[in-house]
C-alpha positions, -999 to 999 in steps of 0.1 A, spaced: 135 517 -500 134 480 -505 151 458 -479 161 422 -487 172 394 -464 203 373 -473 224 346 -456 258 361 -447 287 340 -435 297 343 -398 328 362 -410 307 387 -429 283 392 -399 312 395 -375 329 421 -397 298 443 -393 297 436 -355 333 447 -352 327 478 -373 294 490 -358 284 474 -326 283 498 -296 293 474 -268 300 438 -280 328 421 -299 325 394 -326 313 359 -317 332 326 -322 304 305 -334 268 305 -345 238 284 -356 229 308 -384 232 344 -394 208 367 -414 217 399 -432 196 427 -446 206 448 -476 191 475 -497 183 474 -534 218 485 -542 234 456 -523 245 478 -494 244 457 -462 224 476 -436 224 450 -408 232 415 -396 219 392 -369 239 362 -354 219 334 -338 236 309 -316 229 288 -285 218 304 -252 247 320 -233 233 310 -199 246 275 -193 215 264 -173 192 273 -202 180 244 -225 207 244 -252 191 223 -279 156 237 -280 162 274 -276 179 297 -301 194 331 -290 201 362 -310 237 368 -298 244 399 -319 222 422 -339 238 453 -355 226 478 -381 239 510 -397 208 529 -385 186 523 -415 150 524 -404 131 490 -399 162 469 -403 163 458 -366 126 446 -365 130 429 -400 160 410 -387 144 400 -354 113 388 -373 134 368 -397 154 352 -370 122 341 -353 108 327 -385 140 308 -392 143 294 -357 107 282 -358 111 266 -392 142 248 -378 121 233 -350 133 254 -320 107 258 -292 116 295 -288 141 322 -295 154 348 -271 177 378 -268 190 401 -241 192 438 -246 205 466 -223 180 477 -196 183 512 -211 171 502 -246 134 505 -255 128 471 -271 106 488 -298 121 467 -326 114 435 -307 78 446 -300 74 454 -337 86 419 -346 61 403 -322 85 393 -294 75 396 -257 94 410 -228 101 381 -203 121 395 -174 151 416 -162 184 398 -159 202 412 -129 238 423 -135 265 399 -126 301 391 -135 311 359 -154 340 356 -129 333 328 -104 356 311 -79 348 277 -93 359 287 -129 395 286 -140 391 316 -162 377 351 -159 353 360 -186 341 396 -181 339 404 -218 304 416 -218 290 448 -204 280 442 -167 246 458 -163 210 448 -160 195 434 -192 160 427 -205 153 392 -217 129 391 -247 114 359 -261 92 345 -289 78 311 -280 67 287 -307 60 256 -287 54 251 -250 64 217 -235 
């Protein structure tokens, strides 16, 4: 089977997230998205890359894979992670990162040349100093994975 990358719109990528993602909803914005399709034009997966969700993380030099979803076709995850890293590096970002559930293996990230960085301890988005409650994401420990292109 031949897999080919293509540039989906955010709406196309979000449609796949809505249809197939196990625990996340669509995103409202992005820097870029990358899709993967087979030789028949069937879309097997999409990745959505945006700014880092953690507000204290450098927002202009780090890209973050916010969503990655596939239909289970082999090698699509690693192909998309590798493509996201190449695109971010070509665009001048210092690094790219993503967070996955602590229960996930990270094998696709390893295959794409990413490195495990650390565990993000579970916490709620709800804070007394915020005027809104934002507990939309799954509250559990997560693994932060990175690919660094340039160290300052």
